[in-house]
C-alpha positions in Angstrom: 0.1 0.0 0.1 2.8 2.4 1.0 4.6 1.5 -2.2 1.3 2.0 -4.2 1.0 5.3 -2.6 4.3 6.5 -3.9 3.4 5.3 -7.5 0.1 7.1 -7.3 1.2 10.4 -5.6 4.7 11.0 -7.0 3.6 13.0 -9.9 0.5 14.7 -8.4 0.2 18.4 -7.3 -2.1 20.4 -5.5 -5.5 18.8 -4.4 -4.7 15.6 -6.1 -1.4 15.1 -4.1 -3.4 16.1 -0.9 -5.9 13.5 -1.6 -3.2 10.8 -1.8 -1.7 12.2 1.4 -4.8 12.1 3.1 -4.9 8.3 2.8 -1.2 7.8 3.3 1.2 10.5 4.6 3.9 11.2 2.1 6.5 10.6 4.8 5.6 7.0 4.5 5.9 6.7 0.8 8.3 4.0 -0.4 10.1 4.6 -3.6 9.9 1.0 -5.2 13.2 1.5 -6.9 14.8 1.6 -3.5 13.5 -1.6 -2.3 13.9 -5.3 -2.7 11.9 -8.3 -1.5 12.7 -12.0 -1.8 11.0 -15.3 -1.2 13.4 -17.7 0.3 12.9 -21.5 0.2 15.0 -24.7 0.1 15.4 -24.0 -3.6 17.0 -20.5 -3.2 15.6 -17.2 -3.2 13.8 -15.2 -6.0 12.7 -11.6 -6.2 9.0 -11.0 -5.6 8.8 -7.5 -6.9 6.6 -7.2 -10.0 8.8 -5.1 -12.3 6.1 -3.8 -14.4 3.8 -2.6 -11.5 6.7 -1.9 -9.1 4.7 -3.7 -6.3 5.5 -6.7 -4.2 3.6 -9.8 -5.4 0.9 -10.3 -3.0 0.5 -14.0 -3.9 4.1 -14.6 -3.0 3.4 -13.3 0.6 0.2 -15.3 0.7 2.2 -18.5 -0.3 4.8 -17.8 2.5 2.0 -17.3 5.1 0.7 -20.6 3.9 4.0 -22.4 4.4 4.5 -20.9 7.8 1.0 -22.0 8.9 1.5 -25.5 7.7 5.0 -25.7 9.4 3.4 -24.5 12.6 0.5 -27.0 12.4 3.0 -29.8 11.8 4.8 -28.8 14.9 1.6 -28.4 17.0 0.5 -31.8 15.9 3.8 -33.4 17.1 3.0 -32.0 20.5 -0.3 -34.0 20.9 
């Protein structure tokens, strides 16, 4: 979201910029050209930045959450 606000607001002026800033303060905007995000697995790591949209791929975050939840459940089940 904060990366997206940079993309939407960076070229806006006046009321249009204020509208973006009313949703996310411009001090919180993150320039996507200054970040990186990776999915790390047994197979190595891969960038999860969509180069065209300049956003982090949400489906990769969802996948990581699913993997973590499954591992937690496996561990929890061992404790029974």
